[in-house]
TORKE-909453 format. One record per residue: z, y, x of N, C-alpha, C in turn. Coordinates in steps of 0.2 Angstrom, whole numbers, padded with zeros to 4 digits, always signed. Each point is the difference from the previous one (the first is absolute). Example, Ala and Ser with C-alpha at 12.3 -4.5 7.8 and 13.67 -1.06 7.14 Angstrom:
! residues 2
+0039-0028+0066+0000+0006-0004+0000+0006+0004;-0004+0005-0002+0001+0006+0004+0003+0005-0004;
//
This chain:
! residues 175
+0000-0005+0002+0001+0005+0000-0001+0006+0001;-0002+0004+0001-0004+0007+0002+0008+0004+0000;+0000+0006+0003+0009+0003-0001-0004+0006-0005;-0008+0001-0002+0001+0006-0006+0002-0007-0004;-0004-0005-0003+0003-0003-0006+0009+0000+0001;+0001-0006+0005+0009+0002+0001+0003+0008-0004;-0002+0005+0002-0001+0007+0000+0003+0000-0009;-0005-0001-0002-0002-0001-0007+0005-0002-0004;+0002-0007+0002+0005-0004-0004+0004+0004+0002;+0004+0003+0006+0006+0001+0000+0002+0007-0005;-0005+0003-0002+0002+0005-0002-0006+0002-0007;+0000-0008-0004-0002-0001-0005+0004+0005-0007;-0003-0001-0004+0003+0004-0008+0002-0008-0003;+0006+0003-0006+0000-0003-0004-0007-0005-0004;-0003+0007+0000-0005-0006-0003-0004-0003+0003;+0000+0000+0007-0006-0005+0004+0006-0007+0001;+0006+0002-0002+0004-0006+0002+0002-0005-0008;-0001+0004-0004-0005-0002-0006-0003-0008+0001;-0006+0005+0003-0005-0004+0001+0000-0005+0004;+0005+0000+0007+0002-0005+0003+0005-0006-0008;+0002+0002-0001+0006-0004-0006-0007-0006-0002;-0003+0006-0005-0004-0002-0003-0007-0008+0002;+0001+0002+0007-0006-0004+0003+0004-0008+0003;+0006+0002+0002+0004-0006+0004+0004-0001-0008;+0000+0001-0002+0010+0000-0005-0004-0008-0002;-0002-0001+0001-0002-0009-0005+0001-0004+0005;-0003+0002+0005-0001-0004+0005+0008-0001+0005;+0004+0006+0000+0008+0002+0000+0004-0006-0005;-0002+0001-0008+0005-0003-0004-0002-0008+0000;-0007-0002+0002-0003-0006-0001+0004-0005+0008;+0001+0004+0004+0004-0001+0008+0007+0000-0002;+0004+0003-0003+0009-0001-0003-0002-0007-0002;-0003+0003-0008+0001-0007-0004+0000-0005+0005;-0005-0001+0004+0000-0007+0002+0006+0000+0007;+0004+0005+0002+0006-0004+0003+0005-0001-0003;+0000+0004-0007+0008+0002-0004-0002-0006-0004;-0005-0003-0004-0002-0004-0004+0003+0004-0009;+0004+0005+0000+0001+0003-0005-0004+0008-0002;-0001+0001-0004-0004+0005-0003+0004+0006+0002;+0005+0000-0003+0005+0007+0000+0003+0001+0006;+0000-0007+0004+0001+0004+0010-0006+0002+0003;-0005-0001-0003-0009+0001+0004+0002+0010-0004;+0001+0000-0005-0002+0008-0003+0005+0004+0005;+0006-0003+0000+0005+0003+0005-0004+0000+0008;+0000-0005+0000-0003+0000+0010-0005+0005-0001;-0004-0002-0003-0007+0005+0000+0000+0006+0000;+0005+0003-0006+0003+0006-0001+0003+0001+0007;+0005+0000+0001+0004-0001+0008-0006+0000+0005;-0004-0005+0002-0005+0002+0005-0004+0009+0000;-0002+0001-0004-0003+0007-0002+0003+0005-0002;+0007-0001-0002+0003+0008+0004+0002-0002+0008;+0000-0005+0003+0003+0000+0009-0007+0002+0002;-0007+0000-0001-0005-0001-0002-0002+0009+0002;+0002+0003-0008+0001+0006+0005+0003+0002+0002;+0007-0001+0001+0005+0003+0003+0000+0003+0009;-0004-0006-0003-0001-0002+0013-0008+0000+0000;-0005+0004-0005-0007-0001+0001+0000+0005+0006;+0004+0005+0002+0000+0002+0008+0001-0003+0005;+0002-0007-0002+0001-0007+0005-0005-0001+0001;-0005-0003-0003-0007-0003-0001-0004+0002+0007;+0001-0007+0003-0006+0004+0008-0005-0001-0001;-0005-0005-0007-0004-0002+0002-0001-0006+0003;+0003-0005+0003-0002-0005+0005-0003-0004-0005;+0002-0003-0005-0003-0004-0006-0002+0005-0004;-0002-0006-0006+0000+0004-0007+0002+0005-0002;-0003+0003-0006+0005+0003-0003+0005-0008-0006;-0006-0003+0000+0002-0006-0004+0004-0008+0003;+0000+0002+0005+0004-0004+0002+0004+0003+0005;+0004+0006+0000+0008+0004+0000+0001+0000-0009;-0004-0001-0001+0004+0001-0011+0004-0008+0002;-0003-0005-0001+0001-0009+0001+0007+0002+0004;-0002+0002+0004+0006-0005+0007+0007+0007-0003;-0002+0007-0003+0009+0002-0003+0001-0004-0005;-0005-0003-0006+0000-0005-0003+0005-0005+0001;-0004-0002+0003+0005-0006+0006+0006+0002+0000;+0001+0005+0006+0006+0002+0000+0004+0003-0005;-0002+0000-0006+0007+0003-0004+0000-0008-0004;-0003-0005+0002+0000-0005-0005+0006-0003+0002;+0001-0001+0009+0004-0004+0006+0010+0005-0003;-0004+0007+0001+0007+0004-0002+0002-0002-0006;-0003-0003-0006+0000+0001-0007+0003-0006+0001;-0002-0005+0002+0004-0007+0001+0007-0003+0005;+0000+0008+0002+0005-0003+0005+0006+0002-0004;+0000+0007-0005+0005+0002-0002+0008-0005-0004;+0003+0001+0000+0006-0003-0004-0002-0001-0006;-0001+0006-0003-0001-0001-0008-0005-0005-0002;-0005+0001+0005-0006-0006-0002+0004-0009-0002;+0004+0001+0006+0002-0009+0000+0006+0001-0004;+0001+0006-0002+0008-0003-0007-0004+0001-0007;-0007+0003+0000+0000+0001-0006-0006-0005-0003;-0007+0001+0003-0006-0004-0002+0002-0008+0000;-0003-0001-0005+0002-0009-0002-0003-0002+0005;+0004-0007+0002-0006-0008+0004-0003-0002-0006;-0005-0001+0004-0005-0004-0004+0000-0004-0005;+0007-0004+0000+0002-0006-0005+0002+0003-0006;+0003+0005+0003+0002+0005-0010-0004+0003-0002;-0005+0002+0002-0007+0005-0005-0004-0007-0001;-0001-0006+0002-0004-0007-0004+0000-0002-0005;+0006+0001-0004+0001+0002-0010-0004+0002-0004;-0001+0008+0004-0003+0005-0003-0006-0003-0003;-0002+0000-0005-0007+0000-0003-0005+0003-0002;+0003+0006+0000-0007+0006+0002-0002+0001+0005;-0005+0001+0001-0004+0002+0007-0002+0008+0001;+0001+0003+0004-0003+0009+0000-0007-0001+0000;-0002+0006+0001-0007-0001-0001-0002+0001+0008;+0004+0004+0005-0002-0003+0007-0001-0007+0003;+0008-0004-0004-0002-0006+0003-0007-0004-0004;-0003+0002-0006-0002-0003-0003-0010+0001+0005;+0002+0007+0002-0005+0002+0004+0001-0003+0006;+0003-0002+0001-0001-0001+0008-0003-0010+0001;+0004-0001-0007-0003-0008+0000-0004+0000-0001;-0006+0003-0004-0006+0003-0002-0005-0001+0008;+0005+0005+0006-0005+0003+0004+0001-0006+0005;+0007-0006-0002+0000-0005+0006-0004-0008-0003;-0004+0005-0006-0002-0007-0004-0005-0005+0005;-0004+0003+0005-0004-0005+0005+0007-0004+0003;-0004-0007+0002+0002-0005+0007+0003+0006+0006;-0006+0004+0001+0003+0002+0007+0008+0004+0001;-0003+0002-0006+0009+0006+0001+0006-0004-0002;-0001-0005-0004+0005-0004-0001+0002-0002+0005;-0005-0001+0004+0003-0005+0010+0002+0005+0002;-0001+0006-0001+0001+0006+0008+0010+0003-0007;-0001-0003-0004+0008+0002-0003+0004-0006+0003;-0003-0005+0001+0005-0007+0003+0003+0001+0006;-0002+0005+0006+0001+0004+0004+0005+0003+0003;+0006-0002+0004+0003+0005+0000-0003+0007+0002;+0006+0002-0003-0001+0009+0001-0003+0002+0005;+0000+0000+0007-0003+0002+0005-0008-0002+0002;+0000-0006-0005-0008-0001+0000-0003+0003-0006;+0004-0002-0003-0005+0007-0010+0000+0004+0004;+0004+0004+0005-0001+0008+0000-0005+0002+0004;-0001-0004+0005-0005+0002+0005-0006-0003-0003;+0000-0005-0004-0008-0002-0002-0001+0005-0006;+0005+0004-0004-0002+0002-0007-0002+0008+0005;+0002+0002+0006+0000+0005+0002-0008+0003+0003;-0001-0009+0005-0006-0001+0002-0009-0001-0005;+0005-0004-0006-0006-0001-0003-0003+0005-0005;+0006+0002-0004+0001+0002-0006-0001+0008+0001;+0003+0003+0004+0000+0009+0003-0006-0001+0002;-0002-0006+0006-0004+0001+0004+0001+0006+0006;+0007-0002+0003-0001+0004+0004+0002-0003+0007;-0003+0003+0006-0001-0002+0004+0004-0001+0006;-0001-0005+0005+0006-0003+0006+0005+0006+0001;-0003+0007+0002+0006+0003+0001+0002+0003-0004;-0002+0005-0007+0002+0000-0005+0006-0006-0004;-0003-0008+0001+0007-0002-0002+0006-0001+0004;-0001+0000+0007+0005+0002+0007+0004+0005-0002;-0005+0005-0001+0007+0007-0004+0003-0001-0005;-0004-0001-0004+0004-0003-0008+0006-0003+0001;-0001-0006+0002+0006-0006+0000+0004+0003+0006;+0000+0006+0006+0003+0000+0004+0001-0005+0008;-0006-0003+0000-0001-0005+0007-0006+0005+0004;+0001-0009+0004-0005+0002+0006-0006-0002-0003;-0008+0002+0001-0006-0002-0001+0001-0007+0003;+0002-0003+0005+0001-0007+0000+0004-0003-0006;+0005+0003+0000+0005-0003-0005-0003-0003-0007;-0003+0007-0003-0006+0002-0005-0004-0008+0000;-0004+0001+0005-0004-0007+0002+0000-0006-0002;+0007-0001+0004+0005-0007+0001+0002-0002-0008;+0001+0006-0003+0002-0002-0006-0003+0000-0007;-0006+0001+0001-0007-0001-0005-0001-0003+0002;+0000-0004+0004-0005-0005+0004+0005-0007-0003;+0007+0000+0000+0004-0005-0002-0001+0000-0005;-0001+0006-0005+0000-0003-0008-0006-0001-0002;-0004+0003+0006-0006-0004-0006-0001-0008+0003;+0003-0002+0004+0002-0007+0002+0003-0003-0005;+0007+0002+0000+0002-0001-0007-0003-0001-0006;-0003+0005-0003-0004-0001-0005-0004-0005-0003;-0006+0000+0007-0003-0007+0001+0002-0005-0001;+0006+0000+0003+0004-0008-0001+0001+0000-0007;+0004+0004-0003+0001+0000-0007-0006-0002-0003;-0005+0003+0001-0005-0002-0005-0003-0005+0000;+0001-0004+0007-0003-0007+0000+0003-0005-0003;+0007+0002-0001+0005-0004+0000-0002-0002-0010;+0000+0007-0001-0001+0002-0006-0006-0002-0005;
//
C-alpha cells in the first residue's frame, strides 16, 4: 500500500468508514460467527471489531490489506471475549442447550451453508485446522495475510495449512 493510500485511510471521515463497514461487515460477522458459533456473540465481536478499527485507524500501517487487518482484530476480540470470566460462568455448555428444539435463523443459515460434504468435513476438524482452511479457502487470503491474521510466522502458516489439508483429505478418504 502506498503512503498516499495509508494517509487516506488514516484521515478518513465517518462516511468513509461507513463504506468500510458496509464492504467488510458481512465478512467480519461471518468470521466472528465461525469462531463463536453464536449469533449474538458474533454481533458483539463484529461491533467491537469496527469500534476498535475506528479508534485505532491511525495505527493501521498498510502492511496487510484492510480486510486482513479487520479479520485479525475480530480474531483478537474473540480470544479476549472467550477468556473473560463472564463467558466461562454464563454461557451454557453444549449439553445444556441440546434439548432446545427451536433453531435460530443464524443456525438455520449455517446449516444450509454447510450442506455440502466438504464443509461438513471441514467442520469436523479441530479449530486451528478449520480456521486456517476457512481463511485460506473462503476468504481467499494470501499466505502472508493468513500468517498476519493468525499472528504466526509465514512458515508456521504454510505448515498449518498443509497439515489441515492433509487431515481434511484423510477424513474425506475415510468417509
